[in-house]
Structures are given as C-alpha cells and as structure tokens.
C-alpha positions in Angstrom: -38.1 125.5 49.2 -39.1 129.1 48.4 -37.2 130.4 51.4 -33.9 128.8 50.3 -34.5 129.9 46.7 -35.1 133.5 48.0 -32.0 133.4 50.1 -29.9 132.2 47.2 -31.3 134.8 44.9 -30.8 137.5 47.5 -27.2 136.3 48.2 -26.4 136.3 44.4 -28.0 139.7 43.9 -26.1 141.1 47.0 -22.8 139.7 45.8 -23.3 141.1 42.3 -24.3 144.6 43.7 -21.3 144.5 46.2 -18.9 143.5 43.5 -20.2 146.3 41.2 -19.9 148.9 44.0 -16.5 147.6 45.1 -15.1 147.7 41.6 -16.4 151.2 41.1 -14.9 152.4 44.4 -11.6 150.7 43.7 -11.5 152.2 40.2 -12.2 155.6 41.6 -9.5 155.3 44.3 -7.0 153.8 41.8 -7.5 156.6 39.3 -7.1 159.2 42.1 -4.0 157.6 43.4 -2.6 157.2 39.9 -3.3 160.8 39.0 -1.6 161.9 42.2 1.5 159.8 41.6 1.6 160.9 37.9 1.4 164.6 38.8 4.2 164.2 41.4 6.4 162.3 38.9 5.7 164.9 36.2 6.5 167.7 38.6 9.7 166.0 39.7 10.8 165.4 36.1 9.8 169.0 35.1 11.9 170.5 37.9 14.9 168.3 37.1 14.7 169.3 33.4 14.3 173.0 34.3 17.3 172.8 36.6 19.4 171.1 33.9 18.4 173.7 31.3 19.0 176.6 33.8 22.4 175.4 34.7 23.3 174.9 31.0 22.1 178.4 30.2 24.0 179.9 33.2 27.2 178.1 32.2 26.8 179.4 28.6 26.3 183.0 29.9 29.2 182.7 32.2 31.5 181.6 29.3 30.2 184.5 27.2 31.0 187.0 30.0 34.5 185.5 30.4 35.1 185.8 26.6 33.9 189.4 26.6 36.3 190.2 29.5 39.2 188.6 27.7 38.3 190.4 24.4 38.1 193.7 26.2 41.6 193.3 27.7 43.0 192.0 24.3 41.4 195.0 22.5 42.9 197.5 25.0 46.3 195.9 24.5 46.0 196.6 20.7 45.5 193.1 19.5 43.8 192.9 16.1 40.0 192.2 16.1 40.5 189.2 13.8 42.7 187.6 16.4 40.4 188.4 19.2 37.5 186.8 17.2 39.7 183.8 16.5 40.6 183.1 20.1 37.4 184.1 21.9 34.8 182.8 19.5 33.0 186.2 19.7 31.8 187.9 16.5 33.6 190.9 15.1 30.5 193.0 15.9 30.7 191.9 19.6 34.4 192.8 19.7 33.9 196.1 17.9 31.2 197.1 20.4 33.6 196.8 23.3 
C-alpha cells in the first residue's frame, strides 16, 4: 500500500540522513580528540628533548668550567701552555687568556 511504501521510504531516508549526520559528528569529534592527543604527545616529546639537550649543554659547560679552573691553577704553577692544552683539551688561546 501507499502508506507502507511511504513509511519504508521515510525510514530509509531517515536512516541515510542519520547515518550521514552521525558520521560527520563522529569524524568531527574524532579529529578534535586526535588533534588534542597529538598536541599533548608532541608537547611531551618536545619537553623531553629540550630537557635532554639542556642537560647535555649544562654538562658540557660544567666540564669546560672545570677545565678552565684546572688550567688556571696549572698556569699559576708555571706549567707550560703546551702541557696544559694537552691535559685539559682547551685551546692555547683559552689558556693564554687566563
């Protein structure tokens, strides 16, 4: 009958429309959640990398300071610049500037 046919068409149209809207909403929510998680993960990785690089740089600077202190003492004790360079890893210019 016409009523049954109308109901079937309406049901089919309603399901298609609902599916389309549901997929669009799901995609929107999924993208938002993915972006949020991606940004959090990127921030976490960036901070870890920055901390790692900062610690390496700090260690390097600390070693340089220690070498300069040792070179200063060696120079004041009259040790030859060539030996100070050899044992501290500093340049002759660095040692001469002390």
